[in-house]
C-alpha positions, 0 to 999 in steps of 0.5 A: 607510625601506623597506629590509630588514635580514635577521638570523640569530642568537639570540633570548632571553627575559630576566628582569632585576632589580637588586641592591645587591651580589652576595650570598655563597653559601648566602644569600637576597637580596631583589631588585627586581621582575623585568622580562621582556623579549625579548633576543638580539644580532641580535634586539635590533639588528633591534628598534632598526632597526625603531624607526628605520623600517627593515624587518627580517626575523629567522631564529632558533630558539625552542621551542614553550614559553611563552617562545617565544611571548613572544619571537615576539610581542615581535618581531612587535609591534616590526614585525620579520618573524618568518615565517622563524623556526623552532620546535623541537617540545617544545623550550626557548627560549633564556632569560637571567637578568640581574642588574644592579648598581644602583651600576654599571649593569653586569650578569651574565648566566646563560643557556641556549641553544635545543637546535636551531641548524640554521637554513638561510638561503635566497635567499627569506629574503634577498630584498630585503635590503640587509644580513645581520646575524649574531652567529656563535653558530650557526657552520655556519648563519652561514657558510652564510648569509654565503656565500649573501649573498656570492653575492647581493652582499649585504653581511654584518655580524658581531656578534663577541662571542666567538672561536669554533672557526670564526671564522677561516672566518666573518671573511673572508665579512664586510664589517663586523665590530664586535667586543667587547673580549673578542673582541679580547683573544682574537683579537689581542695588542692592539685595534689589532692586531685592527683590522689583522687584520680589515681585512687579512682584507678587512673594510671596516669594523672596530670594537672596542667597549670598553663604558664606555671607548668604541670604536676604529675603523679608518678608510679611510685607516688611522687608528684613530679613538677615540670615547669613551662619552657621559657619561650616568647609566647605569641598565642596560647590558644590550643596549648592544652589540646596539643599537650594532650596530643603529646601525652598520647604520643608518649604513651603510644611509645611506652615512655616513662611518665617523666619523658611523656611530660617533657615531650608534651610540654615542649610540643605545647610550647612550640604551638604557642610560637605562632597565632592559632591553635594549629599553625605552629604544631611541628610536623616531626618528633625530631623537631620537638627533640631539637627544641627540648635539647635547646631548652636543656630538659629543665625539670624538677621532681618534688618528692611527695609521697601519696597518702595511704 
């Protein structure tokens, strides 16, 4: 599939380990061996797309430290074009320490961002792109990128993890918004109201992800479509939302229906959770995802709830 997805956002170096339970303060806790892996919402979504055969291009910031080198090498090894990435001289790359609960597969993330977030998306970065993917952390850069994409008739996908100070400016510039439960709870009084507000702002595809409880998506006819999470023995949920976004973009590029997109994205994210880390278990072919979905029986439920005028 010779299609370019351009992404602007976070890239990180993740240090992951398991614990049986979180220790109390002022104690020592031996953990399993650390796993070191690249991360970041947009970066990981692009890795997922690259493995599915989609050409990808990334813009983000790293320091000129060892972590930055590892981040870049990891993306390049996945086939992601990193030629537009910025390097901050004497800077520190974004890093994260991720502690995974062995019993629940849930995780707690401690992270620090890069010092400089002044990225400028140009027409050359977007050349040939069929979609622009953002995570909104670099607010001004994201708004400018979305405006540039709009002017070029390139649709914009937003991974809305948190409501930020300029979210109200960014949302109307986006065609597709997939937001977290945390975002939705801050943005509106209910998940249904979040979907109504997003589509009212001009968003064509609006979805709220609910972690292990599945997702809610506004359908073109105003129904709210509920899809449960697939029944798996999750090992680690790190990066599941990032991979879900990659799956949504893949479905959009293939002109699938909303329901088909969500089924595929849910399966892709579930498969990621079968191993430790945000990227290790991402499948390398769409056929693998199809087989997984077949084994799961394509379980889904549509809730008929009409949008209010």
